[in-house]
C-alpha positions as CSV (number, residue, x, y, z in Angstrom):
1,X,74.3,114.2,150.5
2,X,74.4,117.9,149.6
3,X,71.6,119.3,147.6
4,X,71.6,122.4,145.4
5,X,68.4,124.3,145.9
6,X,66.7,125.8,142.9
7,X,63.3,127.5,142.7
8,X,61.8,124.6,140.8
9,X,64.1,121.6,141.5
10,X,66.5,120.2,143.9
11,X,69.4,118.3,142.4
12,X,72.2,116.1,143.8
13,X,75.2,118.4,144.1
14,X,77.6,115.6,143.0
15,X,75.6,114.9,139.9
16,X,75.4,118.6,139.1
17,X,79.2,119.1,139.5
18,X,80.0,116.0,137.4
19,X,77.8,117.3,134.6
20,X,79.3,120.8,134.8
21,X,82.8,119.3,134.6
22,X,81.9,117.2,131.6
23,X,80.3,120.0,129.7
24,X,83.2,122.4,130.6
25,X,85.8,119.9,129.5
26,X,83.9,119.3,126.2
27,X,83.5,123.0,125.5
28,X,87.2,123.8,126.3
29,X,88.4,120.9,124.1
30,X,86.2,122.0,121.2
31,X,87.4,125.6,121.5
32,X,91.0,124.4,121.5
33,X,90.6,122.2,118.5
34,X,88.7,125.0,116.6
35,X,91.4,127.6,117.4
36,X,94.2,125.3,116.3
37,X,92.4,124.5,113.0
38,X,91.8,128.2,112.4
39,X,95.5,129.0,113.0
40,X,97.1,126.2,111.1
41,X,96.6,128.1,107.9
42,X,96.9,126.8,104.4
43,X,100.6,127.3,103.6
44,X,102.9,124.6,102.3
45,X,104.0,123.6,105.8
46,X,100.5,123.2,107.1
47,X,99.5,120.9,104.2
48,X,102.2,118.5,105.4
49,X,101.0,118.4,109.0
50,X,99.9,114.9,110.1
51,X,97.7,114.0,113.1
52,X,100.5,113.7,115.5
53,X,101.9,117.1,114.5
54,X,98.5,118.7,114.8
55,X,97.9,117.4,118.3
56,X,101.3,118.7,119.4
57,X,100.5,122.1,117.7
58,X,97.1,122.2,119.4
59,X,98.6,121.4,122.8
60,X,101.4,123.9,122.6
61,X,99.1,126.6,121.2
62,X,96.3,126.3,123.6
63,X,98.0,125.6,126.9
64,X,96.5,128.0,129.5
65,X,93.3,128.5,127.5
66,X,90.4,128.6,130.0
67,X,86.7,129.1,130.0
68,X,85.3,132.5,131.1
69,X,83.1,132.9,134.1
70,X,80.3,133.6,131.7
71,X,80.9,130.3,130.0
72,X,80.7,128.6,133.5
73,X,77.4,130.3,134.3
74,X,75.9,129.2,131.0
75,X,77.1,125.7,131.6
76,X,75.6,125.6,135.1
77,X,72.3,127.0,133.7
78,X,72.3,124.3,131.0
79,X,73.0,121.5,133.6
80,X,70.1,122.8,135.8
81,X,67.8,122.5,132.8
82,X,69.0,119.1,132.0
83,X,68.5,117.9,135.5
84,X,65.2,119.5,135.8
85,X,63.9,117.8,132.7
86,X,65.3,114.4,133.8
87,X,63.4,114.7,137.2
88,X,60.0,115.4,135.6
């Protein structure tokens, strides 16, 4: 078992990575959805868009969108805090 050393807590590396992946996926999906909603607009064609059309629009529009290294560092910091609080 690999442990990640922190000044105040040692956490299971697998658990740390799983939580980082979950939070990263959630943040990325939220950003994609918000971007798609912002760019749909309010013209006559946008008003006729149904759920299936929006999902396709969102997928096409946001393919290749990634989190920044700053986002990843913030997520890792948040996960450390979560794991630290769950160990006390």
